[in-house]
C-alpha atoms as one frame of an Amber mdcrd trajectory, in Angstrom:
protein
  -3.514 -30.108  -2.664  -0.370 -28.642  -1.230   0.451 -25.131  -0.798   2.324
 -23.756  -3.934   5.895 -22.836  -2.515   6.148 -22.644   0.721   8.581 -22.344
   3.162   8.149 -22.903   7.129  10.614 -22.917  10.034   9.177 -22.950  13.529
  10.413 -18.787  13.020  10.009 -18.135   9.798   7.293 -18.625   6.777   7.483
 -17.449   3.533   4.633 -17.940   0.535   6.691 -16.980  -3.057   4.262 -15.212
  -5.364   4.474 -15.914  -9.322   4.545 -13.144 -10.993   4.322 -12.500 -14.928
   4.775 -16.127 -16.089   2.127 -17.855 -16.919   0.581 -19.545 -20.342  -1.498
 -17.000 -20.716   1.311 -14.383 -21.387   3.397 -16.804 -22.999   0.360 -17.142
 -25.797   0.053 -13.654 -25.691   3.445 -12.546 -26.801   4.027 -15.610 -29.017
   0.252 -14.581 -30.931   1.164 -10.406 -31.076   5.198 -11.442 -31.845   4.361
 -13.712 -35.212   0.843 -11.500 -35.919   2.884  -8.234 -35.913   5.800  -9.916
 -37.452   3.194 -11.018 -40.460   1.526  -8.036 -40.415   5.074  -5.847 -40.758
   6.188  -8.364 -43.600   2.694  -7.782 -45.257   3.459  -4.023 -45.440   6.693
  -3.292 -46.083   6.094  -6.127 -49.697   3.793  -3.584 -51.013   5.780  -0.930
 -51.162   9.779  -2.955 -52.256   7.160  -5.002 -54.176   8.660  -8.377 -53.533
   6.718 -11.231 -51.924   8.759 -11.243 -48.094   5.693 -13.338 -46.848   5.970
 -16.919 -49.240   2.228 -18.637 -47.938   0.814 -15.149 -49.086   0.630 -13.284
 -51.791   0.884  -9.302 -50.897   0.544  -8.533 -55.294  -3.103  -7.163 -55.069
  -1.737  -4.505 -51.492  -1.299  -1.272 -53.146   1.318   0.636 -50.855  -1.467
   3.188 -49.761  -3.089   2.655 -46.919  -3.253  -1.190 -47.476   0.552  -1.393
 -47.295   0.992   1.660 -45.155  -1.958  -0.022 -42.534  -0.219  -3.150 -42.079
   2.897  -1.614 -41.295   1.520   0.699 -38.258  -0.130  -2.215 -37.497   3.067
  -5.159 -37.404   4.810  -2.424 -35.762   1.915  -1.979 -33.074   1.284  -5.645
 -32.544   5.493  -5.907 -32.085   5.525  -2.913 -29.976   3.176  -4.608 -27.623
   5.194  -8.562 -28.010   8.178  -6.826 -26.613   6.446  -4.981 -23.474   5.473
  -8.925 -23.050   8.474 -10.366 -23.499  10.395  -8.108 -21.160   7.981  -8.392
 -18.850   8.380 -11.940 -18.888  12.302 -12.367 -18.467  12.222  -9.708 -15.849
   9.540 -11.687 -14.231   6.895  -8.551 -13.042   5.610  -8.760 -10.117   6.947
 -11.977  -8.910   8.060 -11.950  -4.869   7.329 -13.566  -1.801   6.194 -12.787
   1.945   7.746 -13.664   4.154   6.480 -13.873   8.258   9.604 -13.832  10.696
   8.776 -14.016  14.576  12.536 -13.711  15.080  12.200 -10.382  13.810   9.023
  -9.839  14.936   8.404  -8.329  10.924   5.777  -9.034   8.158   8.387  -8.467
   4.690   6.150  -8.087   1.518   8.610  -8.196  -1.537   8.041  -7.700  -5.368
   9.997  -7.249  -8.354   9.269  -4.145 -10.755  10.525  -2.423 -14.231  13.768
  -1.842 -14.000  14.729   1.852 -12.337  14.910   2.874  -8.933  11.994   1.196
  -7.510  12.503  -2.261  -9.482  12.700  -4.367  -5.963   9.675  -2.910  -3.718
  10.561  -4.560  -0.157   7.960  -3.490   2.877   8.088  -4.054   6.715   5.836
  -3.844   9.250   6.051  -5.028  12.369   3.797  -7.733  14.165   1.906  -5.484
  16.376   0.539  -3.368  13.525  -0.855  -7.009  12.671  -5.180  -7.183  13.145
  -5.233  -9.684  11.139  -6.383 -11.671   8.302  -9.361 -10.928   5.487 -10.578
 -13.069   2.734 -12.056 -11.857   0.096 -14.391 -13.950  -2.916 -16.120 -12.999
  -5.529 -17.808 -15.607  -8.374 -19.392 -14.555 -11.511 -17.813 -13.745 -14.840
 -14.536 -11.955 -13.284 -13.719 -13.980  -9.966 -11.527 -12.872  -7.472 -10.253
 -14.742  -4.628  -7.518 -13.116  -2.701  -6.252 -12.953   0.983  -5.322  -9.166
   2.588  -3.541  -8.573   6.315  -5.174  -6.423   8.152  -3.553  -3.577   9.762
  -3.285  -0.615  12.366  -3.822   2.868   9.985  -3.964   1.935   6.880  -5.477
   0.335   3.924  -5.551  -3.896   4.049  -2.378  -5.212   1.915  -2.936  -7.826
  -0.889  -0.650 -10.954   0.166  -2.429 -12.939  -2.977  -0.787 -12.466  -6.195
  -2.280 -10.029  -9.098  -2.438 -13.060 -11.951  -5.600 -15.194 -12.171  -7.293
 -16.063  -9.094  -5.786 -19.125  -6.733  -8.164 -21.851  -6.260 -10.560 -21.560
  -3.109  -8.136 -24.143  -0.984  -5.003 -22.770  -1.813  -6.407 -19.126  -0.031
  -7.621 -20.734   2.435  -4.807 -22.595   3.259  -2.130 -20.430   3.053  -5.125
 -17.967   5.233  -5.049 -20.739   7.937  -1.104 -21.299   8.128  -0.408 -17.803
   8.197  -3.762 -17.115  11.138  -1.381 -20.106  13.425   1.302 -18.748  12.733
   0.678 -15.140  13.872  -1.946 -16.314  16.415  -4.293 -13.966  14.015  -7.992
 -13.836  13.492  -9.500 -14.512   9.470 -12.233 -12.848   8.253 -14.469 -13.318
   5.371 -13.702 -17.399   5.501
């Protein structure tokens, strides 16, 4: 299996990191939008005494407490759906890990929410890199992650925060970085 989104030259190695644009996030955004809209229209139907849902009979709903509760939950679901759609549009968490032999730096770049820290870019000189660490945990909540071990600070996560990548991808990325930077790997 090939390493996803890798660009390598003699002087530079770059891995793209996926962000929030995953099928599961699209699924949750669609479900929350549809469900929230349905609940909101059902709640409003009880207040307006007009059936706003052609596929359901809302005449049996009383305005209080049923209509108010459904309108509240519908509004709440639409707010969560809005968050998902904004995160998907901005592709929160996406970015890249770049290893540059010419500048002798490691650059970690990620996109965030709009504001002062929309783009997060961290540079480390090669001299501070001790090696790589691979963390693997099985079970109901598996974790497969690649970390950059640095002098004087905690390990830096190189893997995306989303669903864990396959073991083969983590191993391929770790070996490519280790060869490129001539450092060791811990945890495989």
